[in-house]
FILO-899419 format. One record per residue (C-alpha): residue in one letter; x, y, z. Coordinates in steps of 0.001 Angstrom, whole numbers, padded with zeros to 6 digits. Layout:
<bamars>
{bamar 'A', {X, Y, Z}}
...
</bamars>
This chain:
<bamars>
{bamar 'M', {136712, 146184, 181563}}
{bamar 'L', {133819, 146836, 178940}}
{bamar 'I', {132153, 144084, 177184}}
{bamar 'Q', {130166, 144439, 173473}}
{bamar 'Y', {128204, 141981, 172250}}
{bamar 'D', {127218, 141869, 168560}}
{bamar 'K', {124215, 139710, 168345}}
{bamar 'E', {124059, 140223, 164405}}
{bamar 'A', {127583, 139153, 164134}}
{bamar 'D', {127637, 136837, 166870}}
{bamar 'A', {130543, 138726, 168186}}
{bamar 'I', {131917, 139780, 171486}}
{bamar 'Y', {134561, 142678, 171990}}
{bamar 'I', {135649, 142952, 175518}}
{bamar 'K', {138015, 146309, 175978}}
{bamar 'F', {140364, 145873, 179056}}
{bamar 'K', {141519, 149279, 179412}}
{bamar 'Q', {141411, 152891, 177145}}
{bamar 'G', {144666, 152656, 174746}}
{bamar 'K', {145625, 153584, 171497}}
{bamar 'Y', {145416, 150549, 169031}}
{bamar 'A', {148710, 149493, 167632}}
{bamar 'Y', {148232, 145943, 166262}}
{bamar 'G', {146515, 143077, 166700}}
{bamar 'K', {147415, 139164, 167207}}
{bamar 'E', {145227, 136045, 165784}}
{bamar 'L', {145196, 133423, 168349}}
{bamar 'D', {143332, 131315, 165673}}
{bamar 'D', {140029, 132029, 163651}}
{bamar 'L', {137855, 133120, 166422}}
{bamar 'R', {139902, 134984, 168920}}
{bamar 'R', {142162, 137926, 168093}}
{bamar 'V', {143866, 140512, 170989}}
{bamar 'D', {144494, 143935, 170447}}
{bamar 'Y', {147783, 145387, 171759}}
{bamar 'D', {148965, 148896, 172067}}
{bamar 'S', {152024, 150582, 170994}}
{bamar 'K', {153887, 149071, 174249}}
{bamar 'D', {152826, 145579, 173765}}
{bamar 'R', {149960, 145646, 176400}}
{bamar 'P', {146980, 143862, 175547}}
{bamar 'I', {143887, 146457, 175431}}
{bamar 'G', {141234, 143902, 174005}}
{bamar 'V', {140096, 141026, 172754}}
{bamar 'E', {137660, 139734, 169914}}
{bamar 'L', {135842, 136422, 170197}}
{bamar 'L', {133435, 135140, 167389}}
{bamar 'C', {130989, 132592, 167135}}
{bamar 'V', {130394, 133033, 170569}}
{bamar 'S', {126553, 131240, 170706}}
{bamar 'R', {129003, 128091, 170142}}
{bamar 'G', {130977, 128898, 173523}}
{bamar 'I', {133790, 130705, 174180}}
{bamar 'D', {137384, 129348, 174621}}
{bamar 'T', {139218, 131458, 176611}}
{bamar 'M', {142670, 129478, 177145}}
{bamar 'D', {145865, 131274, 176243}}
{bamar 'L', {144001, 134746, 176427}}
{bamar 'P', {145401, 137527, 178768}}
{bamar 'R', {143397, 138080, 182148}}
{bamar 'R', {141731, 135187, 181550}}
{bamar 'P', {140050, 134714, 184884}}
{bamar 'E', {138602, 138285, 184662}}
{bamar 'I', {137476, 137366, 181084}}
{bamar 'D', {135515, 134289, 182396}}
{bamar 'E', {133806, 135847, 184908}}
{bamar 'L', {132557, 138252, 182886}}
{bamar 'L', {131429, 136172, 180438}}
{bamar 'A', {129565, 133794, 183226}}
{bamar 'Q', {128039, 137147, 184579}}
{bamar 'Q', {126593, 138071, 180955}}
{bamar 'C', {125352, 133872, 180606}}
{bamar 'F', {127922, 133365, 177922}}
{bamar 'K', {128984, 129622, 177542}}
{bamar 'V', {132681, 129444, 178599}}
{bamar 'L', {134659, 126251, 176664}}
{bamar 'V', {136752, 124277, 179329}}
</bamars>
C-alpha cells in the first residue's frame, strides 16, 4: 500500500496495488474509490484531509486507518 500526500491540494491518494484504472466511484464530495476492470479496488482519493478523514465505507478500512495514523492524519470516527 502506498500513500501520496499533496499538501497544496490537501489531498491523499492511497494505492492498494498495481492495476489498470477502469473506473472510479464517488462515495461523496471528498472520497473516491478507483477500480480495475475486474471491479477490484486499486486505490482511494481523499480530499480536504487537514479537517480529518472519514474512512467509513472505504475498502480495506483497517489498513487505511493504520496507515493514516502512522502518517499522523486525523481519522474521524
